[in-house]
C-alpha positions as CSV (number, residue, x, y, z in Angstrom):
1,X,7.0,3.4,26.7
2,X,4.2,4.9,24.3
3,X,2.1,1.7,24.7
4,X,2.6,1.7,28.5
5,X,1.4,5.3,28.9
6,X,-1.5,4.9,26.4
7,X,-2.6,1.7,28.4
8,X,-2.5,3.8,31.6
9,X,-4.9,6.4,30.0
10,X,-2.5,9.1,28.8
11,X,-2.7,11.1,25.6
12,X,0.7,10.6,24.0
13,X,2.2,12.9,21.3
14,X,5.5,11.6,19.7
15,X,7.3,14.6,18.3
16,X,10.1,14.9,16.0
17,X,13.0,16.9,17.2
18,X,12.6,19.1,14.1
19,X,9.1,20.2,15.4
20,X,10.3,21.3,18.8
21,X,13.5,23.0,17.4
22,X,11.2,24.9,14.8
23,X,8.9,25.8,17.8
24,X,11.9,27.2,19.7
25,X,13.1,29.4,16.7
26,X,9.4,30.7,16.2
27,X,9.5,31.9,20.0
28,X,13.2,33.1,19.5
29,X,14.5,31.0,22.3
30,X,18.2,30.2,21.8
31,X,19.1,29.3,25.5
32,X,19.2,25.6,26.2
33,X,19.2,23.4,29.4
34,X,17.2,20.7,30.8
35,X,14.6,22.9,32.5
36,X,14.1,25.1,29.5
37,X,14.0,22.0,27.2
38,X,11.2,20.6,29.3
39,X,9.1,23.7,29.3
40,X,9.8,24.1,25.6
41,X,8.5,20.5,24.9
42,X,5.4,21.1,27.1
43,X,4.6,24.4,25.3
44,X,5.0,22.9,21.9
45,X,2.8,19.7,22.9
46,X,0.2,22.1,24.2
47,X,-0.4,23.7,20.8
48,X,-0.4,20.5,18.8
49,X,-3.7,18.6,18.2
50,X,-3.5,15.0,19.5
51,X,-3.7,12.4,16.8
52,X,-7.3,11.5,16.2
53,X,-6.6,7.9,15.2
54,X,-5.4,5.8,18.1
55,X,-2.6,3.2,17.9
56,X,-3.6,-0.4,17.2
57,X,-1.6,-2.5,19.4
58,X,-2.2,-5.5,17.3
59,X,-0.3,-3.9,14.4
60,X,2.4,-2.8,16.6
61,X,3.2,-6.3,17.6
62,X,3.4,-7.1,13.9
63,X,5.6,-4.2,13.0
64,X,8.8,-5.8,14.5
65,X,8.1,-9.0,12.6
66,X,7.7,-6.9,9.3
67,X,10.7,-5.0,10.0
68,X,12.6,-8.4,10.2
69,X,11.3,-9.4,6.9
70,X,12.5,-6.0,5.4
71,X,16.0,-6.7,6.9
72,X,16.1,-10.1,5.4
73,X,15.1,-8.5,2.0
74,X,18.0,-6.0,2.4
75,X,20.4,-8.9,3.2
76,X,19.3,-10.7,0.0
77,X,20.0,-7.5,-2.1
78,X,23.4,-7.3,-0.6
79,X,24.3,-10.8,-1.4
80,X,23.1,-10.3,-5.0
81,X,25.3,-7.3,-5.4
82,X,28.1,-9.3,-4.0
83,X,27.4,-12.0,-6.4
84,X,28.1,-9.6,-9.3
85,X,31.7,-9.2,-8.2
86,X,32.4,-13.0,-7.7
87,X,34.0,-15.0,-10.5
88,X,35.0,-18.2,-8.5
89,X,32.4,-21.0,-9.0
90,X,32.8,-22.3,-5.3
91,X,32.2,-18.8,-3.7
92,X,29.3,-18.2,-6.2
93,X,27.6,-21.3,-4.9
94,X,28.1,-20.3,-1.3
95,X,26.4,-16.9,-1.9
96,X,23.6,-18.5,-3.9
97,X,23.0,-20.9,-1.1
98,X,22.9,-18.0,1.3
99,X,20.4,-16.2,-1.0
100,X,18.2,-19.3,-1.3
101,X,18.3,-19.8,2.7
102,X,17.2,-16.2,3.1
103,X,14.3,-16.4,0.7
104,X,13.0,-19.5,2.5
105,X,13.1,-17.6,5.8
106,X,11.5,-14.5,4.4
107,X,8.6,-16.6,2.9
108,X,8.1,-18.3,6.2
109,X,8.2,-15.0,8.2
110,X,5.6,-13.5,5.7
111,X,3.3,-16.5,6.2
112,X,3.4,-16.2,9.8
113,X,2.7,-12.4,9.8
114,X,-0.4,-13.1,7.5
115,X,-1.5,-15.9,9.7
116,X,-1.4,-13.7,12.8
117,X,-3.1,-10.9,11.0
118,X,-5.8,-13.0,9.5
119,X,-6.5,-14.0,13.2
120,X,-8.5,-10.6,13.6
121,X,-11.6,-10.6,11.3
122,X,-11.4,-6.9,10.6
123,X,-7.6,-7.0,9.6
124,X,-8.5,-10.0,7.4
125,X,-11.1,-8.1,5.6
126,X,-8.8,-5.3,5.0
127,X,-6.1,-7.3,3.8
128,X,-8.5,-9.0,1.2
129,X,-9.9,-5.5,0.0
130,X,-6.1,-4.4,-0.7
131,X,-5.3,-7.5,-2.5
132,X,-8.2,-6.9,-4.8
133,X,-6.3,-4.1,-6.2
134,X,-4.2,-5.3,-9.3
135,X,-0.5,-4.8,-8.3
136,X,-1.0,-5.1,-4.6
137,X,0.1,-8.7,-3.4
138,X,0.1,-10.0,0.0
139,X,3.7,-8.5,0.9
140,X,2.5,-5.0,-0.1
141,X,-0.8,-5.4,1.6
142,X,0.7,-6.5,4.8
143,X,3.1,-3.4,4.7
144,X,0.2,-1.0,4.0
145,X,-2.0,-2.4,7.0
146,X,0.9,-2.6,9.4
147,X,2.8,0.5,8.5
148,X,-0.3,2.8,7.9
149,X,-3.2,2.0,10.3
150,X,-4.9,5.3,9.4
151,X,-5.7,3.8,5.9
152,X,-9.2,4.3,4.8
153,X,-9.7,7.0,7.6
154,X,-7.7,9.9,5.9
155,X,-7.9,11.7,2.6
156,X,-5.7,10.7,-0.3
157,X,-3.5,13.8,0.2
158,X,-2.9,12.9,3.9
159,X,-2.2,9.2,3.0
160,X,0.3,10.4,0.3
161,X,2.1,12.9,2.8
162,X,2.3,10.3,5.4
163,X,4.1,7.8,3.1
164,X,6.3,10.4,1.7
165,X,4.9,10.3,-1.7
166,X,3.4,13.7,-2.0
167,X,5.3,16.3,-4.1
168,X,5.7,19.5,-2.4
169,X,5.7,22.9,-4.0
170,X,8.7,25.0,-3.9
171,X,7.4,28.4,-5.4
172,X,8.1,32.0,-4.6
173,X,6.6,34.9,-6.4
174,X,7.2,34.2,-10.0
175,X,9.7,31.5,-9.3
176,X,8.3,28.0,-9.8
177,X,10.5,25.4,-8.3
178,X,10.7,21.7,-9.0
179,X,8.3,19.5,-7.0
180,X,9.9,17.0,-4.6
181,X,8.8,14.3,-2.3
182,X,10.3,14.5,1.3
183,X,9.9,12.8,4.6
184,X,7.3,10.3,5.4
185,X,7.5,6.6,6.4
186,X,10.4,5.2,4.3
187,X,9.7,1.6,4.8
188,X,6.3,1.9,3.5
189,X,7.4,4.1,0.8
190,X,10.0,1.4,-0.4
191,X,7.3,-1.3,-0.4
192,X,5.0,0.8,-2.5
193,X,7.7,1.7,-5.0
194,X,8.8,-1.9,-5.4
195,X,5.2,-2.9,-6.1
196,X,4.7,0.1,-8.5
197,X,7.2,-1.2,-10.8
198,X,5.6,-4.6,-11.8
199,X,2.1,-3.0,-11.5
200,X,2.9,-0.2,-13.9
201,X,4.2,-2.6,-16.5
202,X,2.0,-5.6,-16.2
203,X,-0.7,-5.9,-13.5
204,X,-2.7,-2.7,-13.3
205,X,-4.1,-1.2,-16.5
206,X,-4.7,2.3,-14.8
207,X,-1.1,2.5,-13.7
208,X,0.1,1.3,-17.1
209,X,-1.8,4.1,-18.7
210,X,-0.5,6.7,-16.2
211,X,3.2,5.6,-16.6
212,X,2.9,5.7,-20.4
213,X,1.2,9.2,-20.3
214,X,3.8,10.7,-18.1
215,X,6.9,9.2,-19.7
216,X,5.4,10.4,-23.1
217,X,5.1,13.8,-21.6
218,X,8.9,13.8,-20.9
219,X,8.9,12.8,-17.3
220,X,11.7,10.6,-16.1
221,X,11.2,6.9,-15.3
222,X,11.6,7.5,-11.5
223,X,9.2,10.4,-11.5
224,X,6.7,8.3,-13.3
225,X,7.1,5.3,-11.0
226,X,6.7,7.7,-8.0
227,X,3.4,9.0,-9.3
228,X,2.3,5.3,-9.8
229,X,3.4,4.5,-6.3
230,X,1.2,7.4,-5.1
231,X,-1.7,6.3,-7.2
232,X,-1.3,2.8,-5.9
233,X,-1.6,4.1,-2.4
234,X,-4.6,6.2,-3.2
235,X,-6.4,3.0,-4.6
236,X,-5.6,1.2,-1.5
237,X,-7.1,4.0,0.7
238,X,-10.1,4.2,-1.4
239,X,-11.0,0.5,-1.2
240,X,-10.5,0.4,2.5
241,X,-12.6,3.7,2.8
242,X,-15.4,2.2,0.8
243,X,-15.2,-1.3,2.2
244,X,-15.7,-2.7,-1.2
245,X,-13.1,-4.5,-3.6
246,X,-11.5,-2.9,-6.6
247,X,-13.5,-3.0,-9.7
248,X,-11.4,-3.2,-12.9
249,X,-14.0,-1.3,-15.2
250,X,-14.5,1.4,-12.5
251,X,-11.1,2.2,-11.0
252,X,-10.9,4.2,-7.8
253,X,-9.6,7.7,-8.6
């Protein structure tokens, strides 16, 4: 419906129910029926600035294919967990065969997505820029392009918030609460987190130094990895914004 309305020339806002409910509480509106809801949504939409970055229909078409790949990966993870609790050799062979079959399908789907994306010159350039960053392989680069079309057009803070990797303050007066990440695009965040683990231990010297520094300061493994995932996203946003590949000797910051 969003794509249909945009094609017809309408400006479309997709609001979270939480936004509309918060707007209703702000105006102390408790009554609820269809007519009141319609007026409330209209009033809420009227005060929200339209998103400046338009939706790329090419990426929308690829998003479903990427979701299918992610679901295959989830199936593989479930089979691996199941394998840990199977002792009978025949059943183990069956599960291993299922895992192998799913891996072949996953690879084939990723190759197809990459081929379709590279059919567009600007997207192919963006893909190569992202893959120049150590620790960002084709799988992660595809997720970044498809799940975050704003990449390179927004600030590092905005990119971190959109991916749900920005630590938000929880302070009040003298109280200093613990920072937590929240919200954002869960599938993209999982892709970045999965890429940050090998990048912080092997592929990216800047992330290796960051991980070592944070853990040496007493930060938990998960906290350090989230910081590495956030930094990896910042590097990705920077190379796309600059239009130049990553330089190992002068890393993006």
